[in-house]
C-alpha positions in Angstrom: 87.5 119.4 -0.6 89.6 116.6 1.0 92.8 117.4 2.8 95.2 114.5 3.0 98.9 114.1 3.5 99.7 113.4 -0.1 102.2 110.9 -1.5 105.1 110.0 0.7 108.6 109.6 -0.8 112.2 110.1 0.0 112.3 113.2 -2.2 109.4 114.7 -0.3 110.9 113.8 3.1 114.1 115.6 2.1 112.1 118.6 0.8 110.1 118.9 3.9 113.3 118.7 6.0 114.6 121.8 4.2 111.2 123.5 4.6 110.9 123.1 8.3 108.4 120.3 8.0 105.6 122.8 7.3 104.2 121.1 4.2 102.6 118.1 6.0 98.9 117.9 6.5 96.5 115.5 8.2 96.8 111.9 7.1 93.0 111.8 6.6 90.2 114.3 6.8 87.8 114.3 9.7 84.6 113.8 7.7 81.1 115.0 8.7 78.6 112.3 7.8 76.2 113.0 4.9 72.6 111.9 5.0 73.0 109.1 2.5 75.7 106.8 1.1 75.8 103.9 -1.3 77.7 101.9 1.4 78.1 102.4 5.1 80.7 100.3 6.9 80.2 100.1 10.6 83.6 99.7 12.2 86.8 101.7 11.6 89.2 98.9 12.4 91.4 97.0 10.0 88.7 95.1 8.2 86.3 98.0 7.9 89.0 100.4 6.6 90.4 97.7 4.2 86.9 97.0 2.8 86.4 100.8 2.1 89.9 101.1 0.5 89.3 98.1 -1.8 85.8 99.3 -2.7 87.2 102.6 -3.8 90.4 101.5 -5.5 89.3 98.2 -7.1 85.6 98.6 -7.7 85.3 102.4 -8.2 82.8 102.7 -5.3 83.7 105.9 -3.5 80.3 106.8 -2.1 81.3 105.1 1.2 81.4 106.1 4.8 83.3 104.3 7.6 81.7 104.9 11.0 83.9 104.4 14.1 82.5 105.0 17.6 85.9 106.5 18.8 89.2 107.5 17.2 90.7 105.3 14.5 93.1 102.7 15.8 91.8 102.3 19.4 89.7 99.2 18.8 90.9 95.6 18.3 93.2 96.6 15.4 95.4 98.3 18.0 95.0 95.7 20.7 96.7 92.6 19.2 100.0 90.9 19.0 100.6 91.8 15.3 101.3 88.3 13.9 100.7 87.4 10.3 100.9 83.8 8.9 99.1 81.3 6.7 100.1 78.0 8.4 96.6 76.5 8.7 95.3 73.0 8.4 92.0 73.2 6.4 92.8 73.7 2.7 90.2 76.5 2.2 91.7 78.4 5.2 95.2 77.8 3.9 94.3 79.4 0.6 92.5 82.3 2.3 95.2 83.2 4.7 97.9 82.7 2.0 96.0 85.2 -0.2 96.1 87.6 2.8 99.8 87.0 3.3 100.6 87.8 -0.3 98.6 91.0 0.0 100.7 91.9 3.2 103.9 91.4 1.1 102.9 94.2 -1.2 100.8 96.3 1.1 103.3 99.0 1.8 103.7 99.8 -1.9 99.9 99.6 -2.3 99.2 102.0 0.5 102.3 104.2 0.2 102.7 103.8 3.9 105.4 102.1 6.1 103.4 99.3 7.9 106.6 97.8 9.2 106.0 94.4 7.6 108.6 92.0 9.0 108.7 88.5 7.6 110.9 87.1 10.3 109.3 83.7 10.2 106.7 81.9 12.4 108.0 78.8 14.3 105.6 76.3 15.8 107.1 73.9 18.3 105.9 70.3 18.9 106.5 68.1 22.0 105.2 64.6 21.2 105.3 62.2 18.4 101.5 62.6 17.9 102.1 66.4 17.5 104.9 65.7 15.1 102.5 63.7 12.9 99.8 66.4 13.1 102.3 69.2 12.3 103.7 67.1 9.4 100.2 66.7 8.0 99.6 70.4 8.2 102.9 71.2 6.6 102.3 68.8 3.8 98.8 70.2 3.2 100.4 73.7 3.1 103.0 72.6 0.5 100.2 71.1 -1.6 98.7 74.6 -1.7 102.1 76.1 -2.7 102.7 77.6 0.8 106.1 77.5 2.5 106.7 75.2 5.5 110.0 73.8 6.7 110.6 71.0 9.3 113.3 71.9 12.0 115.1 69.4 14.2 115.8 70.0 17.9 119.3 71.3 17.0 117.9 73.7 14.3 115.3 75.0 16.8 118.1 75.7 19.3 120.2 77.4 16.7 117.3 79.6 15.7 116.1 80.4 19.2 118.9 79.8 21.7 116.7 80.7 24.7 114.4 77.7 24.3 114.8 75.0 26.9 114.6 71.9 24.8 114.5 69.6 27.8 112.2 71.5 30.1 110.6 69.4 32.8 107.1 69.6 31.5 107.2 69.2 27.7 110.5 68.6 26.0 110.8 70.1 22.5 111.2 67.5 19.8 111.3 70.0 16.9 109.3 72.5 15.0 107.8 73.7 11.8 108.8 77.1 10.4 106.9 79.3 7.9 109.7 81.6 6.8 107.3 84.1 5.2 105.2 84.6 8.4 106.1 87.4 10.8 104.7 90.6 12.2 103.2 93.9 11.0 102.8 97.1 13.1 99.2 97.2 14.0 98.8 101.0 14.4 100.4 101.5 11.0 97.9 99.2 9.4 95.0 101.3 10.7 96.6 104.6 9.8 97.8 103.4 6.4 94.4 102.0 5.3 92.5 105.1 6.7 94.8 107.5 4.9 94.6 105.6 1.6 90.8 105.1 1.8 90.3 108.8 2.5 92.6 109.8 -0.3 90.5 107.6 -2.6 87.3 109.5 -1.7 86.0 107.6 1.3 84.5 109.5 4.3 86.2 108.4 7.6 83.7 109.4 10.3 85.1 109.1 13.9 83.1 109.5 17.1 80.0 108.2 15.4 78.5 105.2 17.4 75.8 103.2 15.7 72.7 102.9 18.0 70.3 101.2 15.7 69.8 99.6 12.2 66.7 100.7 10.3 64.8 98.2 8.3 62.0 98.3 5.7 60.6 94.8 5.9 63.4 92.3 5.0 65.7 95.1 3.7 68.1 97.3 5.7 67.8 101.0 4.8 70.5 102.6 7.0 71.8 103.1 10.5 70.9 105.2 13.5 73.9 106.9 14.9 74.9 109.3 17.7 75.1 111.9 14.9 71.7 111.2 13.3 70.3 108.7 10.8 72.4 107.8 7.8 70.7 106.0 4.8 72.5 103.4 2.8 72.0 100.9 0.0 74.3 98.5 1.8 75.4 98.3 5.4 78.5 96.3 6.3 79.2 95.2 9.9 82.9 95.0 10.6 83.0 95.4 14.3 85.3 92.6 15.7 84.1 91.4 19.1 80.8 93.3 18.9 79.3 91.6 15.8 76.6 89.9 17.8 75.5 93.2 19.5 75.2 95.1 16.2 73.5 92.2 14.4 71.0 92.0 17.2 70.0 95.6 16.4 68.8 94.3 13.1 67.0 91.4 14.6 69.6 88.8 13.7 71.2 86.2 16.1 74.6 85.1 15.0 76.5 81.9 15.7 79.1 83.8 17.7 80.1 84.3 21.3 82.4 87.1 22.6 85.4 86.4 24.7 88.4 88.4 25.9 92.0 87.7 24.7 94.8 89.1 26.8 98.2 90.2 25.7 101.4 91.4 27.4 104.5 93.4 26.7 107.8 93.5 28.7 110.4 96.1 29.3 112.7 96.8 26.3 115.5 94.2 25.8 118.4 93.7 23.5 117.5 91.3 20.5 116.6 87.9 21.9 114.0 86.3 19.6 114.3 86.7 15.9 111.1 84.8 15.0 107.5 84.5 16.1 107.6 81.5 18.4 104.6 79.4 19.5 104.6 76.7 22.2 102.8 73.6 21.1 102.2 72.3 24.7 100.3 75.4 25.7 98.6 78.2 24.0 101.5 80.6 24.2 103.1 82.8 21.5 105.8 85.5 21.6 107.8 87.8 19.4 110.0 90.8 20.0 109.0 94.3 18.9 111.2 96.8 17.1 111.4 98.7 20.4 112.8 95.7 22.2 109.7 94.7 24.2 108.6 91.0 24.2 105.0 90.8 23.0 103.2 87.6 24.1 99.8 86.1 24.8 97.9 82.9 25.2 94.4 81.5 25.1 91.1 83.4 25.5 89.4 83.5 28.9 86.7 80.9 28.7 83.8 83.1 29.8 81.7 85.5 27.8 82.5 89.1 28.2 82.7 92.5 26.5 85.2 93.8 29.0 88.6 94.8 27.6 90.5 93.5 30.6 91.8 90.1 31.6 92.0 87.9 34.7 94.8 86.8 37.0 94.4 83.1 36.4 95.1 83.6 32.7 98.1 85.8 33.6 99.4 82.9 35.6 98.8 80.4 32.8 100.5 82.5 30.2 103.5 83.5 32.3 104.0 79.8 33.4 104.2 78.8 29.8 106.6 81.6 29.0 109.0 80.6 31.8 108.7 76.9 31.1 109.7 77.4 27.5 112.1 80.3 28.0 113.5 80.2 31.5 115.6 83.3 31.0 112.4 85.4 31.0 111.7 84.6 34.7 113.2 88.0 35.8 112.0 90.1 33.0 109.5 92.8 34.0 106.1 93.0 32.3 105.2 96.6 31.7 101.6 96.3 30.3 98.7 93.9 30.0 95.6 94.5 28.0 92.6 92.7 26.5 90.7 92.7 23.3 87.2 91.3 22.8 86.9 88.7 20.0 84.1 87.1 18.0 84.5 83.4 18.6 82.5 81.5 16.0 81.0 78.0 16.4 83.7 76.4 14.1 86.7 78.7 14.8 86.5 80.1 11.3 85.4 83.6 10.2 82.2 84.8 8.4 82.2 87.0 5.3 78.7 86.8 4.0 75.4 88.3 3.1 72.7 87.9 5.8 69.0 87.1 5.8 68.3 90.8 5.4 68.9 92.4 2.0 71.5 95.1 2.1 73.2 93.8 5.2 76.7 92.2 4.9 78.8 90.7 7.7 82.5 90.6 8.2 83.1 89.0 11.6 83.7 85.8 13.6 87.4 86.1 13.3 88.5 84.2 16.5 92.3 84.4 16.6 92.7 85.2 12.9 91.4 88.7 12.5 94.6 90.8 12.3 96.4 88.5 9.9 93.4 88.4 7.6 92.9 92.2 7.3 93.9 92.6 3.6 92.1 89.5 2.4 89.1 90.2 4.6 88.8 93.7 3.2 89.5 92.6 -0.4 86.9 89.8 -0.3 84.2 91.8 1.6 84.6 94.6 -1.0 84.1 92.0 -3.7 81.0 90.7 -2.1 79.5 94.2 -1.7 80.4 95.3 -5.2 79.3 92.1 -7.1 76.8 90.5 -4.8 78.6 87.2 -4.9 81.4 85.9 -2.7 85.0 86.0 -3.9 86.2 82.5 -4.7 88.8 82.5 -2.0 86.2 83.3 0.7 83.2 81.4 -0.6 83.5 78.8 2.2 83.1 81.5 4.9 79.3 82.1 4.3 76.8 82.1 7.1 74.9 79.3 5.4 77.6 76.7 6.3 76.3 76.4 9.8 72.8 75.4 8.8 74.1 73.1 6.0 76.8 71.4 8.2 79.7 72.7 6.1 81.6 73.9 9.1 85.4 74.5 8.8 86.6 73.2 12.2 90.3 74.0 12.1 91.0 72.4 15.5 88.4 69.6 15.4 86.8 70.4 18.7 83.2 70.7 17.6 80.7 73.6 18.1 82.3 75.1 21.2 83.6 78.6 20.7 85.6 78.8 23.8 87.6 75.7 22.7 88.6 77.2 19.4 
């Protein structure tokens, strides 16, 4: 029998307050793995948990186990800067991430969990006339897809973010484009909310269960070897963020993916300073303010391949230089924490939701910078692929076959160089 926390509501909160808070139980059960499942999902992060939730609630497939090598929420889903948006350039990507953003807008009601969805807006600054043209093209393509995008003048940028130095010595700000519906979501709450809702729908959430091998019978996957024994499955789905290549290699598959580290930072708590998600077009720098007051910011990936969840001082210098150039008032703010998350970087900068050459093996990976914002759509479309055997229309362009066929989705136009995406 499953033990979950039940439905949350204002009435229940009041009732438990009068009852000494004794009626609450665990948000999800700590399941013991069974010998066989219809679907085994490797990876208990955002995409793995979302896939399990949508399999159970939309397709009626509850014979599902989510295997996580540690506790839920300590992987990449808890090591990011929480930004959600759909301001992309390639039309198929615009449609995919807009689908995800619409799912974010109703997610709290869907999960019955406060994920702290804050649509405070995402503002991208530009600094040259060439950038103005590029951003205008992107905004027009977004509008053609029915997605919100607003052009802001220098004066409007200054009014929205007074701290911005419009005439900084390196790259003066000429204006920006705002997606008002973009914003942030609390990353921990996303993991907890999906885990709780999936478990309540009948999914087994198995923590501390590292996968050590993938068993095959010829060209078909039959299950996974784990630290807690072999688990058979009709379908195995890999949703392991920066470790997709490692897991696929256990099945004898080489993916068009490299793994790089992305650093992030948070400052001491401050009074409200920045009301939007702000990105710096002259350097890879982005920043927003958390509900606790800390400024959360980051930049580009480190260019070398690594699985280490830590960064390097040169990247610290690059990111903080961009921060102080754009927002000089931050020069004396103290940074409290710095961390890194390992990321799949695909050869065209776009993700992979696809069957593989092995029957019964499905991949959700290659997310580059887009993994967190795509969690609802990634889980929704991966569940559809598992349940029906065919890709969901909004994710059909993300198949593995595009690399062999030359149908790459190069968002930045830099070619097959993962570290440049």
